[in-house]
C-alpha positions in Angstrom: -29.6 27.9 16.7 -26.2 28.3 16.0 -25.2 25.7 13.4 -27.8 25.7 11.4 -28.1 26.9 7.7 -31.0 29.0 6.5 -33.6 27.2 4.6 -33.1 28.6 0.8 -36.8 28.6 0.1 -37.3 31.4 3.4 -36.9 34.1 1.0 -39.5 32.8 -1.9 -41.8 32.2 1.3 -41.6 35.5 2.6 -42.6 36.9 -0.9 -45.7 35.1 -1.0 -46.8 35.8 2.7 -46.1 39.8 1.4 -48.5 38.8 -1.5 -51.2 37.5 0.9 -51.1 40.4 3.1 -51.3 42.9 0.2 -54.1 41.5 -1.5 -56.0 41.3 2.3 -55.6 44.6 2.8 -57.0 45.6 -0.7 -60.3 43.6 0.0 -60.5 45.0 3.6 -60.3 48.4 2.3 -62.2 48.1 -1.0 -66.1 47.6 -1.0 -66.1 44.1 -2.7 -68.7 42.3 -1.7 -68.8 40.0 1.1 -69.9 37.0 -1.3 -66.8 37.5 -2.9 -64.5 37.4 -0.4 -64.1 33.4 -0.3 -63.3 33.7 -4.0 -60.1 36.4 -2.8 -59.1 34.2 -0.3 -58.4 31.2 -2.7 -56.9 33.1 -5.2 -54.6 34.5 -2.9 -53.9 31.1 -2.0 -53.8 29.9 -5.1 -51.3 32.2 -6.6 -49.2 32.4 -3.2 -48.9 28.5 -2.3 -48.4 25.4 -4.4 -51.3 23.6 -6.1 -50.8 20.4 -4.1 -50.8 22.1 -0.6 -53.8 24.1 -2.1 -55.6 21.0 -3.1 -54.9 19.2 0.4 -56.7 21.8 2.0 -59.7 22.5 -0.2 -60.2 19.3 -2.4 -63.5 19.8 -3.5 -63.0 23.4 -4.8 -62.9 24.2 -8.6 -59.7 26.5 -9.7 -60.6 27.0 -13.4 -62.7 29.9 -11.8 -60.5 31.7 -10.1 -57.0 31.0 -11.8 -56.6 31.7 -15.5 -53.6 30.4 -17.7 -51.5 33.6 -17.2 -51.7 32.7 -13.6 -50.7 29.5 -13.9 -47.6 30.1 -15.9 -46.4 32.8 -13.6 -46.6 30.0 -10.9 -44.8 27.5 -13.0 -41.9 29.8 -13.9 -41.6 30.8 -10.3 -41.3 27.0 -9.0 -38.7 26.0 -12.3 -36.7 29.3 -11.1 -36.5 28.4 -7.8 -35.5 25.0 -8.7 -32.8 26.1 -11.3 -31.3 28.3 -8.6 -31.3 25.3 -5.9 -29.4 22.9 -8.2 -27.3 25.7 -9.3 -26.1 26.2 -5.7 -25.7 22.6 -4.9 -23.3 22.7 -8.1 -21.5 25.7 -7.2 -20.7 23.8 -3.2 -19.4 20.6 -5.4 -17.5 22.2 -7.1 -15.9 24.8 -5.0 -12.1 23.7 -4.9 -11.3 25.7 -1.7 -10.0 23.7 1.2 -9.9 23.8 4.8 -6.3 24.6 6.3 -5.0 24.7 10.1 -1.6 26.5 10.9 -0.7 23.1 13.2 -0.3 19.9 11.5 -1.4 17.6 14.6 -4.6 17.0 16.7 -5.4 16.0 19.9 -7.2 12.5 20.1 -10.0 12.8 23.3 -12.7 10.4 23.2 -14.6 12.0 26.2 -15.2 15.6 27.9 -13.0 16.4 31.2 -12.1 19.7 33.2 -8.9 20.4 30.8 -10.7 19.5 27.5 -14.2 19.8 26.1 -15.9 18.0 23.7 -14.4 15.3 21.4 -12.3 15.1 18.4 -13.9 13.2 15.1 -12.5 11.8 12.1 -13.6 14.8 10.0 -12.1 16.9 12.0 -8.4 14.8 12.3 -9.3 14.8 8.1 -9.2 18.3 7.9 -6.0 19.4 10.5 -3.6 16.6 9.3 -2.9 18.1 5.7 -3.5 15.2 3.4 -3.4 17.5 0.3 0.4 18.2 1.3 1.0 14.4 1.9 0.3 12.9 -1.3 3.2 14.9 -3.3 5.6 13.0 -0.5 6.4 9.4 -2.5 6.7 7.9 0.9 3.1 9.0 2.1 1.4 8.7 -0.7 0.3 5.0 -0.8 -0.4 5.6 3.0 -2.8 8.6 2.1 -4.6 6.5 -0.9 -5.1 3.4 2.0 -6.9 5.6 4.2 -8.5 7.2 1.7 -9.8 3.7 0.7 -10.8 2.4 4.4 -13.0 5.9 4.8 -14.6 5.3 1.4 -15.4 1.1 2.8 -16.9 2.2 6.2 -16.6 5.6 7.5 -18.0 8.0 4.5 -21.2 8.8 6.4 -19.1 10.3 9.4 -17.6 13.0 7.5 -18.8 16.6 8.2 -19.7 18.7 5.3 -16.1 20.5 5.3 -14.3 17.1 5.8 -16.6 16.0 2.7 -15.1 18.6 0.8 -11.7 18.2 1.7 -11.9 14.3 1.2 -12.8 14.9 -2.6 -10.4 17.7 -3.4 -7.7 15.1 -1.7 -8.8 12.7 -4.3 -9.0 14.9 -7.2 -5.5 15.8 -6.8 -4.7 12.2 -6.6 -6.3 11.6 -9.7 -4.6 14.0 -11.6 -1.3 13.3 -9.9 -1.7 9.8 -11.5 -3.3 11.0 -14.8 0.5 13.4 -15.1 2.9 11.0 -13.8 1.3 7.8 -14.9 2.7 5.9 -11.2 0.3 3.5 -9.3 -2.9 3.5 -11.4 -4.0 0.5 -10.0 -4.2 1.7 -6.6 -6.4 4.7 -7.6 -8.7 2.7 -9.6 -9.3 0.7 -6.4 -9.7 3.1 -4.4 -12.5 4.9 -7.0 -14.4 1.1 -7.5 -14.7 1.1 -3.8 -15.9 4.4 -3.5 -18.3 4.4 -6.3 -19.7 1.0 -5.0 -20.4 2.5 -1.5 -21.8 5.7 -2.8 -24.3 3.7 -5.0 -25.7 1.6 -2.1 -26.0 4.9 -0.1 -27.8 7.0 -2.7 -29.9 4.5 -3.0 -30.9 4.5 0.7 -31.7 8.1 0.3 -34.7 9.4 3.0 -32.7 7.2 5.8 -30.2 9.9 6.7 -27.5 8.1 5.9 -25.5 11.1 4.1 -24.8 14.2 4.9 -25.4 17.0 2.6 -27.5 17.1 -0.2 -28.5 14.6 -2.5 -27.8 16.5 -5.8 -24.3 17.5 -4.4 -23.6 13.4 -3.8 -25.1 12.6 -7.5 -22.5 14.9 -8.7 -19.7 13.5 -7.0 -20.9 10.1 -8.3 -20.8 11.1 -11.9 -17.3 12.9 -10.9 -16.2 9.4 -9.6 -17.4 7.6 -13.1 -15.2 10.2 -14.8 -12.2 9.7 -12.9 -12.3 5.6 -13.9 -12.9 6.2 -17.3 -10.3 8.6 -17.5 -7.9 6.2 -15.7 -9.3 3.2 -18.1 -7.9 5.6 -21.5 -4.4 6.0 -19.6 -1.6 5.1 -22.1 1.7 5.0 -20.4 3.8 6.5 -22.8 7.1 5.0 -23.9 10.5 6.1 -23.5 12.9 5.2 -26.4 16.3 7.0 -25.3 18.5 5.1 -22.8 18.4 2.0 -21.3 15.4 -0.5 -20.9 14.7 -3.1 -18.7 15.9 -5.7 -21.5 19.3 -4.2 -21.6 19.9 -5.2 -17.8 21.5 -8.4 -16.8 19.0 -11.3 -15.2 20.8 -10.7 -11.7 19.5 -7.1 -11.7 16.4 -8.2 -13.0 15.8 -10.6 -10.7 17.0 -8.4 -7.7 14.0 -5.9 -8.9 11.7 -8.5 -8.7 12.9 -9.2 -5.3 12.3 -5.7 -4.4 8.2 -5.9 -4.5 6.0 -6.5 -1.8 2.5 -7.0 -4.1 2.2 -9.9 -5.9 -0.1 -7.8 -8.7 3.3 -5.7 -9.3 5.4 -9.1 -9.7 2.5 -10.0 -12.5 2.0 -6.7 -14.4 6.2 -7.0 -15.1 6.3 -10.3 -15.9 4.3 -9.3 -18.6 6.8 -6.8 -20.3 9.1 -9.3 -21.5 9.4 -13.0 -22.3 12.7 -12.7 -19.6 10.8 -11.4 -16.8 8.0 -13.5 -17.6 10.5 -16.3 -17.0 11.8 -15.1 -13.9 8.4 -13.5 -12.4 7.6 -17.8 -11.9 10.2 -18.8 -9.8 9.1 -20.5 -6.9 11.5 -19.0 -4.2 10.4 -15.4 -5.0 6.6 -16.4 -4.1 7.8 -18.4 -1.2 9.5 -14.9 0.4 7.0 -13.1 -0.4 4.5 -15.8 1.2 6.7 -16.1 4.6 6.8 -11.9 4.2 2.9 -11.6 4.7 1.6 -14.7 6.2 2.2 -16.4 8.9 3.0 -20.7 8.7 -0.1 -21.5 10.5 -1.5 -20.0 7.8 0.0 -21.8 5.3 -0.9 -25.1 6.7 -4.4 -24.3 6.2 -4.6 -23.2 2.8 -1.5 -25.7 1.2 -1.8 -26.0 -2.8 0.6 -28.5 -4.2 1.1 -29.6 -7.4 0.9 -33.3 -9.0 4.5 -33.8 -8.2 3.8 -32.8 -4.7 5.2 -29.2 -5.0 4.2 -26.5 -3.0 2.3 -24.1 -5.5 3.7 -20.5 -3.7 2.0 -18.9 -6.4 -1.2 -19.7 -6.1 -1.0 -20.1 -2.0 -0.2 -16.2 -2.2 -3.4 -15.4 -3.5 -5.3 -17.7 -1.9 -4.0 -16.4 1.2 -4.5 -12.8 0.3 -8.3 -13.6 -0.1 -8.4 -14.7 3.6 -6.0 -12.9 5.5 -5.2 -9.1 5.1 -1.2 -8.9 3.9 1.3 -7.0 5.6 1.3 -3.5 5.1 4.3 -1.7 4.1 4.8 2.4 4.2 7.6 4.8 3.5 6.2 7.4 6.3 3.3 7.4 8.2 1.2 9.4 11.1 2.3 8.9 14.4 0.7 8.9 18.0 2.0 10.2 21.0 1.1 8.3 24.2 2.2 10.9 26.6 0.2 13.8 24.7 -2.8 12.1 23.3 -1.6 13.9 20.0 -1.5 12.6 16.4 0.7 14.1 14.0 3.3 13.5 11.5 6.8 13.0 12.3 8.4 15.6 10.2 6.0 18.0 11.5 6.5 17.5 15.3 4.0 18.8 18.1 4.4 20.5 21.5 5.3 17.3 23.4 6.0 17.5 27.2 7.5 14.4 27.8 11.1 14.0 28.9 11.9 11.4 26.3 9.5 12.6 23.6 10.5 9.6 20.8 10.0 6.6 23.5 6.7 7.8 23.6 6.1 7.8 19.4 4.3 4.9 18.0 3.4 4.7 14.1 -0.2 4.5 12.7 -1.7 2.5 10.5 -4.5 3.2 8.3 -6.8 0.9 10.3 -5.6 1.9 13.7 -6.2 5.5 12.5 -9.9 4.9 11.9 -10.2 2.5 15.0 -8.7 5.7 17.0 -12.3 7.6 16.2 -14.8 4.6 17.0 -16.6 5.8 19.7 
């Protein structure tokens, strides 16, 4: 049947069956006494099949009389050779860096079969076609792709096909190497790898329940790779540049303007640790108030209001408290788009063959969560 792989153990079993036939032919054409036929058959079974199989079939037979130490050594070597080849093959598949590319950088999103279209598209197929490998090189799309990979790691990892898994980890490898080279956005990647390793640990412990697509040895190798990436990011040291101006040389109003352009509270906290001046500016109540108003609604403020001893609102504490209960507002330089007229998902720069009279009116941006929801059916 098409789509099914060949069992790697078929060659060994064919060789064993050939040996059975050859030994049987020798017994048939020779003048071996009839009372020795049972011993010959048992000899063939022991030489050609595992001990566990023969023991289950003939539990009361003593094999020491028909199997010597040389035969045991030959059988053990065959099993070790087969296991070694299988592990090498799994390791080779895991280390393959080739990625499946498509000429078109868009994909139809249809959830059922119709007369015009047969079948349906999956999350893995969309992941293969939309060229995320090139998207991570664009600073506008980098955060978007990382967030999408993180959502897949949390809930959709088991729905990826074998090719989609390979593309996923190849893109992840390129992201980690990019961060190690340019020292930008390490916290985002650390959070992604932490979620991915936690999910994989849970799924690998559930082996035997058919939750993962692919060989368990490949997933164990991937988990070891993730742990190595985490160690590399943990040891990452940002090199100091002594030439030219530094943040300390900038006037206060410029430093304050930089802080007001951050949309992530953790980035403000991290920048405040650089110099005493930035530490003072990062504690500004108006800064954290604007940040809370940007991410959350006023009704949410009332439910988690935090006041100081003097009766002032603690906006910084409120921001991190609200972040635990509500998702913050997402902001991306560029996102995927969905054409409502054509039902096509695409990057806006790449475009797609739209048949609408006014294509721009049919386009809508797609958030990472919306991307996942498009394929939940």
